[in-house]
NUTOR-126062 format. One line per 8 residues: number of its first residue (from 1); for each residue x, y, z of C-alpha. Coordinates in steps of 0.1 Angstrom, whole numbers, plus 5000, padded with zeros to 4 digits. Layout:
N
NUM = X/Y/Z ~ ...
//
This chain:
426
1 = 1358/7711/2132 ~ 1349/7688/2158 ~ 1321/7669/2167 ~ 1316/7662/2204 ~ 1293/7627/2213 ~ 1276/7624/2252 ~ 1292/7614/2279 ~ 1326/7598/2273
9 = 1456/7587/2290 ~ 1491/7598/2302 ~ 1507/7601/2269 ~ 1528/7574/2252 ~ 1562/7576/2259 ~ 1571/7588/2228 ~ 1543/7611/2225 ~ 1557/7646/2243
17 = 1589/7653/2216 ~ 1570/7646/2183 ~ 1539/7668/2192 ~ 1547/7692/2171 ~ 1550/7667/2142 ~ 1519/7656/2148 ~ 1505/7693/2146 ~ 1525/7697/2115
25 = 1505/7665/2098 ~ 1481/7679/2067 ~ 1451/7679/2073 ~ 1424/7651/2057 ~ 1408/7680/2034 ~ 1445/7681/2021 ~ 1440/7649/2003 ~ 1474/7635/1990
33 = 1511/7626/2003 ~ 1544/7626/1990 ~ 1538/7592/1975 ~ 1512/7593/1956 ~ 1471/7600/1962 ~ 1450/7596/1992 ~ 1432/7559/1999 ~ 1398/7579/2002
41 = 1386/7596/1973 ~ 1380/7632/1969 ~ 1348/7649/1978 ~ 1325/7652/1956 ~ 1305/7680/1961 ~ 1303/7710/1986 ~ 1332/7723/2008 ~ 1357/7700/2009
49 = 1360/7701/2047 ~ 1326/7698/2056 ~ 1317/7672/2034 ~ 1340/7648/2049 ~ 1336/7615/2073 ~ 1345/7618/2110 ~ 1373/7589/2108 ~ 1390/7605/2138
57 = 1369/7595/2173 ~ 1390/7603/2208 ~ 1382/7591/2238 ~ 1395/7597/2275 ~ 1378/7592/2309 ~ 1391/7627/2317 ~ 1369/7642/2289 ~ 1335/7644/2294
65 = 1326/7641/2256 ~ 1342/7618/2231 ~ 1360/7641/2201 ~ 1353/7631/2162 ~ 1370/7649/2142 ~ 1379/7650/2101 ~ 1415/7645/2103 ~ 1444/7644/2128
73 = 1445/7681/2133 ~ 1412/7686/2146 ~ 1413/7669/2176 ~ 1431/7695/2199 ~ 1409/7724/2211 ~ 1425/7760/2204 ~ 1457/7764/2221 ~ 1454/7728/2234
81 = 1486/7703/2227 ~ 1484/7665/2220 ~ 1503/7662/2249 ~ 1479/7679/2268 ~ 1454/7659/2248 ~ 1463/7631/2256 ~ 1467/7638/2290 ~ 1437/7650/2297
89 = 1447/7685/2304 ~ 1427/7715/2294 ~ 1409/7721/2260 ~ 1375/7725/2248 ~ 1357/7745/2274 ~ 1338/7767/2251 ~ 1314/7735/2240 ~ 1285/7734/2258
97 = 1288/7697/2253 ~ 1316/7700/2277 ~ 1304/7719/2305 ~ 1328/7737/2325 ~ 1360/7727/2327 ~ 1393/7745/2335 ~ 1429/7738/2321 ~ 1450/7713/2343
105 = 1420/7696/2354 ~ 1411/7657/2352 ~ 1380/7649/2343 ~ 1388/7614/2353 ~ 1371/7595/2388 ~ 1392/7600/2417 ~ 1423/7578/2419 ~ 1411/7565/2380
113 = 1444/7567/2353 ~ 1441/7591/2325 ~ 1436/7562/2297 ~ 1426/7577/2262 ~ 1408/7555/2230 ~ 1419/7569/2196 ~ 1397/7547/2163 ~ 1405/7556/2130
121 = 1390/7546/2106 ~ 1406/7542/2067 ~ 1441/7554/2075 ~ 1461/7570/2047 ~ 1497/7558/2046 ~ 1513/7595/2060 ~ 1490/7588/2087 ~ 1505/7558/2096
129 = 1542/7566/2090 ~ 1533/7597/2116 ~ 1515/7577/2141 ~ 1538/7547/2137 ~ 1564/7577/2146 ~ 1550/7589/2172 ~ 1541/7559/2192 ~ 1567/7538/2184
137 = 1547/7508/2163 ~ 1572/7481/2153 ~ 1571/7481/2115 ~ 1557/7448/2116 ~ 1525/7460/2132 ~ 1522/7492/2105 ~ 1527/7463/2075 ~ 1501/7442/2088
145 = 1474/7476/2092 ~ 1485/7493/2061 ~ 1482/7458/2041 ~ 1451/7447/2058 ~ 1464/7417/2070 ~ 1439/7391/2074 ~ 1452/7365/2096 ~ 1437/7375/2132
153 = 1465/7371/2158 ~ 1480/7385/2193 ~ 1518/7399/2190 ~ 1537/7413/2219 ~ 1558/7439/2212 ~ 1584/7456/2239 ~ 1554/7487/2247 ~ 1526/7471/2234
161 = 1506/7443/2219 ~ 1484/7440/2194 ~ 1451/7424/2182 ~ 1440/7410/2149 ~ 1406/7403/2151 ~ 1376/7402/2124 ~ 1343/7410/2123 ~ 1319/7415/2092
169 = 1296/7440/2073 ~ 1264/7443/2097 ~ 1243/7461/2072 ~ 1220/7437/2052 ~ 1215/7455/2026 ~ 1249/7465/2019 ~ 1267/7447/1987 ~ 1292/7432/2013
177 = 1270/7420/2039 ~ 1288/7397/2055 ~ 1324/7400/2042 ~ 1352/7405/2066 ~ 1358/7436/2084 ~ 1391/7435/2101 ~ 1400/7453/2129 ~ 1431/7462/2145
185 = 1438/7468/2186 ~ 1471/7482/2194 ~ 1466/7485/2233 ~ 1498/7503/2250 ~ 1495/7506/2291 ~ 1480/7541/2286 ~ 1457/7537/2262 ~ 1442/7523/2230
193 = 1446/7526/2191 ~ 1422/7504/2172 ~ 1423/7501/2135 ~ 1393/7496/2105 ~ 1392/7502/2070 ~ 1353/7504/2067 ~ 1322/7521/2091 ~ 1318/7502/2119
201 = 1293/7503/2151 ~ 1318/7486/2173 ~ 1339/7516/2181 ~ 1304/7535/2189 ~ 1290/7504/2212 ~ 1315/7503/2232 ~ 1317/7540/2236 ~ 1282/7536/2246
209 = 1293/7504/2271 ~ 1312/7526/2284 ~ 1290/7554/2296 ~ 1262/7529/2310 ~ 1294/7513/2335 ~ 1312/7542/2340 ~ 1304/7546/2377 ~ 1311/7505/2379
217 = 1344/7493/2362 ~ 1380/7510/2359 ~ 1382/7518/2325 ~ 1418/7505/2311 ~ 1430/7505/2279 ~ 1430/7465/2283 ~ 1392/7467/2292 ~ 1386/7491/2259
225 = 1404/7459/2237 ~ 1383/7433/2254 ~ 1351/7454/2249 ~ 1360/7456/2215 ~ 1368/7420/2211 ~ 1334/7411/2231 ~ 1313/7433/2208 ~ 1329/7412/2179
233 = 1317/7386/2191 ~ 1280/7398/2202 ~ 1272/7407/2166 ~ 1275/7372/2153 ~ 1250/7364/2184 ~ 1220/7373/2162 ~ 1231/7355/2131 ~ 1239/7324/2147
241 = 1204/7325/2161 ~ 1187/7335/2128 ~ 1203/7312/2113 ~ 1195/7280/2135 ~ 1153/7293/2131 ~ 1158/7286/2095 ~ 1181/7255/2100 ~ 1149/7239/2119
249 = 1121/7254/2096 ~ 1141/7237/2067 ~ 1153/7206/2085 ~ 1110/7197/2091 ~ 1094/7208/2056 ~ 1121/7187/2033 ~ 1105/7160/2035 ~ 1069/7170/2041
257 = 1064/7197/2012 ~ 1043/7185/1984 ~ 1058/7187/1951 ~ 1042/7221/1941 ~ 1058/7236/1974 ~ 1095/7222/1971 ~ 1105/7243/1934 ~ 1124/7274/1966
265 = 1136/7242/1991 ~ 1169/7238/1971 ~ 1176/7277/1968 ~ 1170/7282/2006 ~ 1189/7250/2016 ~ 1220/7266/1990 ~ 1211/7298/2005 ~ 1214/7286/2045
273 = 1250/7262/2037 ~ 1263/7302/2021 ~ 1258/7318/2056 ~ 1272/7288/2075 ~ 1304/7286/2052 ~ 1311/7325/2056 ~ 1303/7323/2093 ~ 1326/7294/2094
281 = 1353/7308/2079 ~ 1350/7341/2100 ~ 1345/7325/2131 ~ 1378/7305/2121 ~ 1406/7310/2148 ~ 1391/7333/2172 ~ 1392/7312/2200 ~ 1427/7302/2197
289 = 1439/7337/2194 ~ 1414/7349/2220 ~ 1425/7320/2246 ~ 1461/7329/2233 ~ 1454/7366/2249 ~ 1441/7348/2279 ~ 1475/7332/2286 ~ 1491/7363/2283
297 = 1475/7379/2315 ~ 1493/7355/2336 ~ 1527/7359/2320 ~ 1557/7384/2338 ~ 1551/7415/2304 ~ 1547/7443/2316 ~ 1521/7451/2279 ~ 1508/7420/2289
305 = 1465/7421/2297 ~ 1463/7422/2336 ~ 1450/7391/2352 ~ 1415/7402/2359 ~ 1408/7405/2321 ~ 1418/7370/2311 ~ 1382/7360/2331 ~ 1366/7380/2310
313 = 1386/7364/2279 ~ 1380/7332/2293 ~ 1339/7337/2288 ~ 1344/7352/2250 ~ 1363/7320/2246 ~ 1333/7298/2260 ~ 1312/7318/2239 ~ 1330/7316/2204
321 = 1334/7271/2209 ~ 1295/7275/2216 ~ 1289/7293/2184 ~ 1315/7275/2164 ~ 1299/7240/2178 ~ 1267/7250/2167 ~ 1277/7265/2135 ~ 1293/7232/2127
329 = 1265/7214/2138 ~ 1241/7235/2117 ~ 1261/7227/2087 ~ 1256/7189/2093 ~ 1219/7193/2101 ~ 1214/7213/2064 ~ 1241/7187/2045 ~ 1215/7158/2059
337 = 1188/7179/2048 ~ 1200/7186/2009 ~ 1206/7145/2007 ~ 1171/7143/2018 ~ 1160/7165/1995 ~ 1180/7154/1966 ~ 1167/7116/1978 ~ 1134/7128/1974
345 = 1136/7143/1943 ~ 1151/7109/1928 ~ 1122/7091/1944 ~ 1099/7114/1926 ~ 1111/7112/1894 ~ 1114/7072/1892 ~ 1081/7073/1905 ~ 1072/7097/1876
353 = 1088/7078/1850 ~ 1076/7045/1863 ~ 1042/7062/1855 ~ 1053/7075/1817 ~ 1066/7036/1812 ~ 1032/7023/1823 ~ 1015/7047/1801 ~ 1039/7036/1774
361 = 1035/7002/1780 ~ 0993/7005/1775 ~ 0998/7027/1743 ~ 1024/6999/1726 ~ 0997/6974/1738 ~ 0975/6990/1726 ~ 0993/6999/1693 ~ 1003/6962/1687
369 = 0965/6958/1682 ~ 0955/6981/1662 ~ 0989/6985/1636 ~ 0975/6949/1619 ~ 0938/6961/1615 ~ 0953/6992/1605 ~ 0971/6978/1580 ~ 0943/6956/1568
377 = 0918/6982/1560 ~ 0946/7002/1544 ~ 0952/6975/1517 ~ 0910/6982/1516 ~ 0913/7017/1504 ~ 0938/7009/1470 ~ 0926/7000/1442 ~ 0923/6960/1439
385 = 0893/6936/1445 ~ 0875/6933/1480 ~ 0855/6902/1486 ~ 0816/6910/1487 ~ 0821/6943/1470 ~ 0802/6931/1440 ~ 0775/6919/1467 ~ 0756/6948/1465
393 = 0716/6932/1482 ~ 0735/6921/1520 ~ 0761/6929/1541 ~ 0771/6893/1550 ~ 0809/6902/1537 ~ 0807/6935/1555 ~ 0798/6916/1591 ~ 0820/6885/1588
401 = 0854/6912/1579 ~ 0844/6933/1609 ~ 0837/6902/1630 ~ 0868/6893/1622 ~ 0888/6923/1628 ~ 0868/6927/1662 ~ 0880/6888/1669 ~ 0917/6895/1663
409 = 0914/6930/1686 ~ 0904/6908/1713 ~ 0925/6875/1709 ~ 0955/6903/1706 ~ 0941/6922/1739 ~ 0939/6894/1759 ~ 0971/6874/1751 ~ 0989/6913/1755
417 = 0973/6914/1784 ~ 0985/6878/1798 ~ 1025/6890/1789 ~ 1016/6925/1811 ~ 1006/6902/1840 ~ 1030/6880/1839 ~ 1060/6903/1834 ~ 1047/6925/1861
425 = 1046/6894/1884 ~ 1077/6887/1879
//
């Protein structure tokens, strides 16, 4: 059963003839193709159909709602063909969300061409083969999508152009947070195909934006591809802003924190630098891709974007260049803060070593004075004759010996002090 989402073109040239082929596609619930198991795991519980995620989302400005389905076969309504679905003719009239509709009536705005958009999550190999055949996708395009090509690029073909653009996992609680997420956008004159292999909010954000601006813009396939690129670019904004706050905090605190408060600073610097380097890797050559796409707007290719989209793409390019420059600036600040932190730690360790050396020198001087005295008194503990031990009536010998030891200690301490003062002056 398909799902309809709120308020939401002619079919591609090769879509009319193989409609039966699309109808014969095994549903997602069947799970396997001839070459082996499907990319997606079997359901863990419940009915095999109801527990499957909605992997297909179909938007058309001729329809009043976005259709979400678990398989391609669920997209058309009862009695509706795929050719009618992509042309925006009839279907889904029995749904309350859709409102009244009659076959043959196009709900698009007057004078606005019918534009469709099919968003696909984790397509199987069999589905890719069928879509490639129906939409006449070049084998290189199919290979890039199936192999999850990570290089961002734009390629023009005979009847469409392909945009490979990378986003990232935006869920901070996900184990794959900030990992690259590849988005593949195939743009025809009549509509758009988009592919991705992990759930993402970009498609939903673009559909929400279309709903808000539908009365002010002409929704074309070029505009949909621009909106996807723009939403991916905007996703970097909050993260870069949070990194800016963290970098400013580190830069201010790295030199003023006390020793007891610096235990967490190195971890903060390392974590922030890891985020910055990850974002720089994600930003990569995005600006070059958008620049190349904007240049195509001025070429005489029938499938190239129209010139008015070039203005929007130039704005995205400016944002990307600014973000990249900011990230490079943050990396320099973090590198400087890291060096300052290590230098401060080195200074503190040097001060601690100097204090230890000072204490050890004092202990050495004290030991130099006391060890000879301990040696003399130690001899008295042996079975030897001590001078004056036979004098039991007075303490003359005892006082003399103690006075001699005290005089030796005073002389040794004074001599050691003069040596330490002289060494310090040098």
